[in-house]
matplotlib code that plots the C-alpha trace (Angstrom):
import matplotlib.pyplot as plt

x = [73.7, 74.9, 77.4, 80.9, 80.6, 77.4, 78.5, 79.8, 76.5, 74.4, 76.6, 76.1, 74.2, 72.2, 70.9, 70.1, 68.1, 66.3, 65.5, 64.2, 62.0, 60.6, 59.7, 58.0, 56.1, 55.0, 54.1, 51.9, 50.2, 49.4, 51.0, 54.2, 52.7, 54.7, 54.1, 54.0, 51.8, 50.1, 49.9, 53.0, 54.9, 57.6, 61.2, 63.5, 63.7, 65.1, 65.5, 63.1, 65.8, 68.8, 71.9, 74.8, 78.3, 76.9, 73.9, 75.2, 76.0, 72.6, 70.4, 67.3, 68.0, 69.6, 67.7, 64.3, 61.3, 59.7, 62.4, 62.0, 59.9, 59.2, 58.8, 58.5, 61.4, 59.5, 58.5, 62.0, 63.6, 61.2, 61.8, 65.5, 65.3, 63.1, 60.1, 56.7, 54.6, 50.8, 49.4, 46.4, 43.4, 42.1, 42.7, 40.6, 40.6, 40.5, 36.7, 36.5, 35.7, 37.1, 39.7, 40.5, 44.2, 45.1, 47.7, 51.2, 52.5, 56.0]
y = [61.6, 58.0, 57.0, 56.3, 52.4, 52.5, 54.8, 51.9, 50.1, 53.2, 53.6, 50.0, 48.8, 46.5, 49.3, 51.6, 48.8, 47.9, 51.6, 52.1, 49.0, 50.0, 53.5, 51.9, 49.6, 52.5, 54.6, 51.7, 51.3, 54.8, 57.2, 57.3, 59.0, 59.3, 56.1, 58.0, 61.0, 60.1, 63.8, 64.5, 62.6, 60.3, 61.5, 59.3, 55.5, 54.5, 51.4, 50.7, 48.8, 51.1, 49.8, 49.0, 47.6, 44.3, 44.0, 45.9, 42.6, 41.0, 41.4, 40.6, 44.0, 46.0, 44.9, 43.7, 45.8, 44.8, 46.8, 49.9, 53.0, 55.8, 59.1, 62.7, 64.9, 66.2, 62.8, 61.4, 64.2, 63.9, 60.1, 60.6, 63.1, 60.7, 62.9, 61.3, 61.8, 61.8, 59.5, 60.7, 58.4, 59.4, 61.6, 62.8, 61.3, 63.2, 63.3, 64.4, 61.0, 60.0, 57.3, 55.6, 54.8, 51.5, 51.5, 50.6, 47.5, 48.2]
z = [73.5, 73.5, 76.0, 74.7, 75.0, 72.9, 70.0, 67.8, 68.3, 67.3, 64.2, 63.2, 60.1, 62.3, 64.5, 61.6, 59.9, 63.2, 63.9, 60.4, 60.5, 63.9, 62.6, 59.6, 61.9, 64.1, 61.1, 59.8, 63.2, 64.2, 61.7, 63.8, 66.9, 70.1, 72.1, 75.4, 74.9, 71.5, 70.8, 68.7, 66.0, 67.3, 66.7, 68.8, 69.0, 72.3, 74.5, 77.3, 79.0, 78.9, 77.3, 79.5, 78.9, 80.2, 77.8, 74.7, 72.9, 73.6, 70.5, 72.6, 74.4, 71.6, 68.4, 69.8, 68.8, 72.1, 73.9, 71.8, 72.1, 69.6, 71.5, 70.7, 71.9, 74.9, 76.2, 75.6, 77.5, 80.4, 80.6, 80.4, 83.3, 85.3, 85.4, 85.7, 82.6, 82.8, 80.3, 78.2, 78.1, 74.7, 71.7, 68.8, 65.4, 62.1, 62.1, 65.7, 67.1, 70.5, 70.4, 73.6, 74.3, 75.7, 78.4, 77.2, 78.9, 80.1]

ax = plt.figure().add_subplot(projection="3d")
ax.plot(x, y, z, "-o")
ax.set_aspect("equal")
plt.show()
């Protein structure tokens, strides 16, 4: 749940449009898979750099696709709780081919 200071931002048209365009971009790139585990569909767009009262007005933090992640519920919850998530190194494509996963630069 968003912190009180961030609720107006998350209800803004700018955020809704940014979020929608990021989901569309991720869907075009990999079908909208979770950017962390690459095993489930993404569900939550969140910020890599957490929003604070000090940076909430900075569009380079709040509306920048480079600061966003699209994660499944499980990975989002684990990251939120500060748990270490083991990154898979590959997954299988629709025809059973092995597809290597490049590390995500954070």
